[in-house]
C-alpha positions in Angstrom: -3.9 -14.2 12.8 -4.3 -10.7 11.5 -1.1 -9.7 13.2 0.9 -12.3 11.4 -0.5 -11.2 8.0 0.2 -7.5 8.9 3.8 -8.3 9.8 4.2 -10.3 6.5 2.7 -7.4 4.6 5.3 -5.0 6.2 8.1 -7.4 5.4 7.1 -7.7 1.7 6.5 -3.9 1.5 10.1 -3.5 2.7 11.3 -5.9 0.0 9.2 -4.0 -2.5 11.1 -0.8 -1.7 14.5 -2.4 -2.0 13.8 -4.5 -5.1 12.1 -1.6 -6.8 14.9 0.9 -6.0 17.3 -1.4 -7.8 14.8 -2.2 -10.6 13.9 1.4 -11.5 17.5 2.5 -12.1 17.7 4.1 -15.6 14.1 3.7 -16.5 10.9 5.7 -16.3 9.2 5.2 -12.9 5.8 4.9 -14.6 7.0 2.1 -16.8 8.4 0.4 -13.7 5.0 0.7 -12.0 3.2 -0.7 -15.1 5.5 -3.7 -15.2 4.9 -4.3 -11.5 1.2 -4.1 -12.0 1.3 -6.8 -14.8 3.2 -9.1 -12.4 0.7 -8.5 -9.6 -2.3 -9.1 -11.9 -1.0 -12.4 -13.1 0.1 -13.4 -9.6 -3.2 -12.5 -7.8 -5.5 -13.8 -10.5 -3.6 -17.1 -10.3 -4.3 -17.2 -6.6 -8.0 -16.3 -7.2 -8.4 -19.2 -9.7 -6.4 -21.6 -7.6 -8.5 -21.1 -4.5 -11.8 -21.0 -6.4 -12.7 -17.4 -5.4 -13.5 -16.5 -9.0 -16.9 -18.0 -8.5 -17.8 -15.2 -6.2 -17.7 -12.6 -8.9 -21.4 -12.8 -9.8 -22.3 -12.1 -6.1 -20.4 -8.8 -6.0 -22.7 -5.8 -5.4 -22.6 -2.4 -7.0 -21.1 -1.1 -3.8 -18.4 -3.8 -3.9 -17.5 -2.9 -7.4 -17.6 0.9 -6.8 -15.4 0.8 -3.8 -13.0 -1.8 -5.1 -12.5 0.3 -8.3 -12.0 3.5 -6.3 -9.5 1.6 -4.1 -7.7 0.4 -7.3 -7.4 4.0 -8.5 -6.0 5.1 -5.1 -3.6 2.1 -5.1 -2.4 3.1 -8.6 -1.8 6.7 -7.7 0.0 5.5 -4.5 2.3 3.3 -6.5 3.0 5.9 -9.2 4.0 8.5 -6.5 5.9 5.9 -4.5 8.0 4.7 -7.5 8.8 8.3 -8.5 9.8 9.1 -4.9 12.0 6.0 -4.9 13.6 7.1 -8.1 14.4 10.5 -6.6 15.2 9.6 -3.0 16.8 7.0 -0.7 14.7 3.9 -0.2 15.1 4.1 3.6 13.7 7.6 3.7 11.0 7.1 1.1 9.7 3.9 2.8 9.6 5.5 6.2 7.7 8.6 5.0 5.4 6.4 3.0 4.3 4.9 6.3 2.5 8.1 7.0 -0.2 6.2 5.2 -0.7 4.4 8.6 -1.5 7.8 10.3 -3.7 8.8 7.5 -5.6 5.5 7.6 -6.1 5.9 11.4 -7.6 9.3 10.9 -9.8 8.2 8.0 -10.9 5.0 9.9 -12.0 7.2 12.8 -13.8 9.8 10.6 -15.3 7.7 7.9 -15.6 4.2 9.3 -16.4 5.4 12.8 -13.8 3.1 14.4 -13.0 3.9 18.0 -10.1 6.2 18.7 -8.0 3.7 20.7 -5.4 5.6 22.7 -2.7 3.0 21.8 -3.4 3.4 18.1 -3.5 7.2 18.3 -0.1 7.2 20.2 1.4 4.8 17.6 0.1 7.0 14.8 1.5 10.1 16.4 4.9 8.5 16.7 4.8 7.5 13.0 4.0 11.2 12.1 6.9 12.4 14.4 9.3 9.9 12.8 8.3 10.9 9.3 8.7 14.6 10.2 12.2 13.9 11.6 13.2 12.0 8.4 11.7 14.8 6.1 13.5 17.6 7.9 
């Protein structure tokens, strides 16, 4: 089931790039990011209330809070840089180079989470890096 969700994530990430590229024309990229964040907040909190997950908030540990907050900062920085890159570059190139995040995630998962270095995953990550380098240069 994770594979279906991952493919859907990729599809919507692609739509994000195309829709954002059109939406940021003539405006500050940080303003565009802020508007996007408001939409996401309303949308996701709606889902949380709808499925009843809001009741889990009291059970969150300090570790949960700390790492989710840090993840939120990382996401915010990623979006700010992504939208600025989209404003300055072609969506096809920016989106492709942005997928270097996959290679970075593989490396960090191995180093920090101690996940196994699966040869297929390493090969795929290497191809992503190679593709990004080809696009950049």
